C-alpha positions in Angstrom: 88.3 77.0 105.8 86.7 79.2 102.7 85.5 82.8 104.2 82.7 84.6 102.4 85.1 87.6 102.1 87.8 87.4 99.7 89.5 90.5 99.0 90.0 93.6 101.4 90.7 96.8 100.0 92.0 100.1 101.9 91.4 103.4 99.7 92.6 106.5 101.1 93.1 109.9 99.7 96.0 110.8 97.7 98.5 113.6 98.7 95.7 116.8 97.5 92.6 114.3 99.0 90.4 114.8 96.0 90.9 111.3 94.3 91.0 108.0 96.4 93.9 105.3 96.0 94.7 101.7 96.6 96.8 102.0 100.1 97.1 98.4 100.8 94.9 95.2 100.3 94.4 91.6 100.5 93.6 89.6 97.5 95.1 86.3 98.1 95.9 84.1 95.2 93.8 86.7 92.9 96.7 88.4 91.4 94.5 89.9 87.9 92.2 91.5 90.4 94.7 93.1 92.5 96.8 94.2 89.6 93.6 96.2 88.2 93.1 97.4 91.6 96.7 99.1 91.7 96.2 100.7 88.3 92.8 102.4 89.5 91.7 106.0 90.9 88.6 106.9 92.3 87.2 110.9 92.3 84.3 112.0 94.6 81.4 110.1 93.6 83.0 107.8 91.3 83.3 103.7 91.2 82.3 102.3 95.1 85.1 103.9 97.1 84.0 107.2 95.5 80.1 106.4 96.0 80.4 106.0 99.6 82.9 108.8 100.2 79.8 111.2 98.6 77.2 109.2 100.6 78.1 109.2 103.8 77.7 105.7 105.0 78.0 101.9 103.4 77.4 100.7 99.7 76.2 97.8 98.9 76.9 96.4 94.9 74.8 93.2 94.7 75.5 93.0 90.5 78.4 94.7 89.4 77.0 95.0 85.5 75.5 98.2 85.4 76.3 99.5 88.8 79.1 102.1 89.9 81.5 99.3 89.9 84.6 100.4 88.0 87.0 96.5 87.9 83.3 94.4 86.5 85.6 92.2 84.3 88.2 91.5 86.9 85.9 90.8 89.8 83.7 88.2 87.7 86.9 86.5 86.5 88.3 86.1 90.0 84.6 84.8 90.9 83.7 87.8 93.0 79.8 88.2 93.6 79.4 91.1 95.7 81.4 94.5 97.1 80.9 97.0 100.3 82.3 99.8 100.7 82.5 101.4 104.0 83.4 105.2 104.7 85.6 105.8 107.8 85.1 109.6 108.8 86.4 111.9 111.7 83.7 114.3 111.3 83.0 115.5 108.0 86.3 114.4 106.9 87.1 111.2 105.1 89.9 108.7 106.8 89.6 105.8 104.2 87.2 103.7 102.5 87.5 99.6 103.5 86.5 97.8 100.8 85.0 93.7 101.1 84.7 91.6 98.3 82.6 88.6 98.4 82.1 85.5 96.9 79.4 82.5 97.2 77.8 79.0 95.6 75.2 77.2 96.3 77.2 75.4 99.2 78.7 79.0 100.5 76.7 81.6 101.7 76.6 84.7 103.8 75.1 88.1 104.4 76.0 91.7 104.8 73.3 94.6 105.4 73.0 98.1 105.9 70.5 98.9 108.4 69.3 102.9 108.9 66.4 105.0 110.2 64.8 107.8 108.5 63.4 110.9 109.3 59.8 109.9 109.3 60.3 106.7 111.3 63.6 108.0 113.6 62.8 105.4 116.3 63.1 102.0 114.5 65.6 100.8 111.9 65.4 98.8 108.8 67.2 97.2 106.1 68.0 100.0 103.2 71.0 97.6 101.3 72.0 94.7 101.8 73.2 91.3 99.9 72.3 87.5 100.7 73.2 85.8 97.6 71.1 82.4 97.4 69.7 83.1 100.8 66.4 84.5 99.4 63.8 83.9 102.0 66.0 85.2 104.5 66.0 87.9 102.6 62.7 88.5 102.3 62.3 88.2 105.8 65.0 90.3 106.4 63.6 93.4 104.4 60.5 93.3 106.0 61.5 93.4 109.4 61.7 96.7 111.4 63.6 96.9 114.8 63.4 99.3 117.8 66.6 100.4 119.7 67.4 97.5 122.2 65.8 94.6 120.0 67.5 92.6 117.9 71.5 92.7 116.9 70.5 96.0 115.1 68.7 97.4 118.0 71.3 96.1 120.4 73.7 98.1 118.2 71.8 100.9 118.1 71.2 101.3 122.0 75.3 100.3 122.7 76.6 102.9 120.5 79.4 99.8 120.5 80.1 96.6 118.0 78.2 93.9 119.5 78.5 89.7 118.4 75.9 86.9 118.6 76.6 83.2 118.1 74.3 80.8 118.1 71.8 82.9 116.5 69.2 80.2 115.7 69.0 79.4 119.5 69.2 82.7 120.8 65.6 84.7 121.7 67.2 87.8 121.3 68.0 87.6 117.7 64.8 88.5 116.3 65.1 86.5 113.2 66.7 83.8 115.1 64.4 81.0 113.1 64.6 82.2 109.8 68.7 82.4 110.6 68.9 78.4 111.8 67.1 77.5 108.8 69.0 79.2 106.5 72.1 78.1 108.0 73.4 81.4 109.4 74.8 80.7 113.1 77.2 84.3 114.2 76.6 87.5 113.2 78.6 90.9 113.9 77.1 94.6 114.0 79.0 97.7 113.6 78.0 101.1 114.0 79.0 103.5 111.4 77.5 106.7 112.1 75.3 109.1 114.1 74.7 112.3 112.2 71.7 114.8 112.9 70.2 111.9 114.3 70.6 109.6 110.9 72.0 106.1 112.4 73.6 104.0 109.8 75.3 100.3 111.2 76.5 96.8 109.5 75.5 93.5 110.1 77.9 90.6 108.8 75.9 87.3 109.0 77.9 83.9 108.7 76.7 80.4 107.5 78.6 78.0 109.1 79.7 76.6 105.8 81.7 79.7 105.1 82.2 81.9 107.8 82.3 85.6 107.3 85.6 85.4 108.5 88.2 82.8 110.3 88.0 84.8 113.6 86.3 88.1 114.5 87.2 90.9 117.8 86.3 93.5 119.1 88.7 95.6 120.8 87.4 98.8 123.1 89.3 101.6 124.8 89.1 101.0 128.5 88.0 103.3 130.8 90.9 106.1 131.1 91.2 105.3 126.9 94.9 104.3 128.0 94.6 101.2 126.4 92.6 98.8 124.3 91.4 95.6 125.8 90.0 92.7 124.4 86.0 92.8 124.6 84.1 89.8 122.6 85.4 87.5 119.7 84.2 84.7 117.5 86.7 82.0 116.1 85.3 79.2 113.8 88.4 77.0 115.4 86.8 77.2 118.3 89.6 78.7 120.6 88.8 80.6 123.6 89.9 84.2 122.9 89.0 85.3 126.3 91.9 83.5 127.8 94.1 83.9 124.6 93.8 87.9 125.3 93.4 87.9 129.2 96.5 89.8 129.8 97.2 91.6 126.2 96.5 95.3 125.8 97.9 97.8 123.4 98.4 101.6 124.6 97.9 104.1 121.3 100.8 103.5 118.8 101.6 100.4 120.3 101.9 97.6 117.4 99.3 97.7 114.6 96.5 97.7 117.0 97.8 100.8 118.7 98.5 102.3 115.3 94.9 102.1 114.3 94.2 104.2 117.5 96.2 106.8 117.0 96.1 107.4 113.2 92.3 106.7 113.4 93.2 104.6 109.6 92.5 101.2 109.3 95.4 98.5 108.2 95.6 95.3 107.0 98.3 93.0 108.4 100.1 89.7 107.3 101.3 88.7 111.3 98.6 88.3 113.8 97.7 85.9 116.6 95.8 83.1 114.3 98.5 81.1 112.6 96.0 80.5 109.5 95.0 83.6 108.5 95.8 84.9 105.7 95.6 88.5 106.5 94.0 90.7 109.3 91.9 93.7 108.6 91.7 96.4 111.8 89.1 98.3 111.1 88.5 101.3 113.3 85.2 102.7 114.6 85.1 106.8 115.1 81.9 108.2 116.4 82.3 112.3 117.3 86.0 112.2 116.5 86.6 109.6 118.9 87.9 106.0 118.5 85.4 103.7 119.9 86.2 100.4 118.9 88.8 98.4 116.8 87.1 95.6 114.7 89.1 92.5 113.8 88.7 90.1 110.6 90.9 87.9 110.5 90.4 85.8 107.3 
């Protein structure tokens, strides 16, 4: 099964914390792009990782040419079409930048959006950046849409302050763009809150087309009420697995396994072995608010 996300990377500050270096990445068979990445470093405000670090919010690159992206030739050769950099902060200090690189064509599509409010309209969210590939009409509708707290996927993420998954979007009354999503072949969406600084809200939405899911499997894990263990909250599997049953007895203490280490360190991680057998690699991404881990989002690719 092809996934919309082709490459995942984790960039972290080096020893003096003034440059970003590659901690780990999942490149599949894209060895040339992997080699180009391993030889690269980014200063503050340089390249995609450095720009995400400096801006303090996600950055989407829709066209590599004439952008801040530094590995353009290698990316195009690898068939990659867009890149997203998501900074992970604890307070004002950067922990890491997670980079997704995606690829699509006329038959394989997906979308990734950055939603935010602004000082003049702090009570509603709009798309400030995004990649829609071949979904031109859905992009037009999305960029015209404004969403209040509690409404639609972005509004629910904003209200809860937690990641939210929505499936069967074309039939969902709570997904405001449901009819347009159905026409575009989009079936599943994941929303992730990223920062809430001085009333400025940023969140990401990942939208999966049926032919090309964002990932083979998506999961959301939350700390329990006593903040002693991580427990499974909700998930989506393109393989139709019943994740609630699979993880009914599964929990992780801080520091236990790959999931627990993400909680212990606040650092994203890429692991080769996970519950799902057919995945190439799995990204575990912490969601941190005011210095506390509020969730771990899992992308099985």
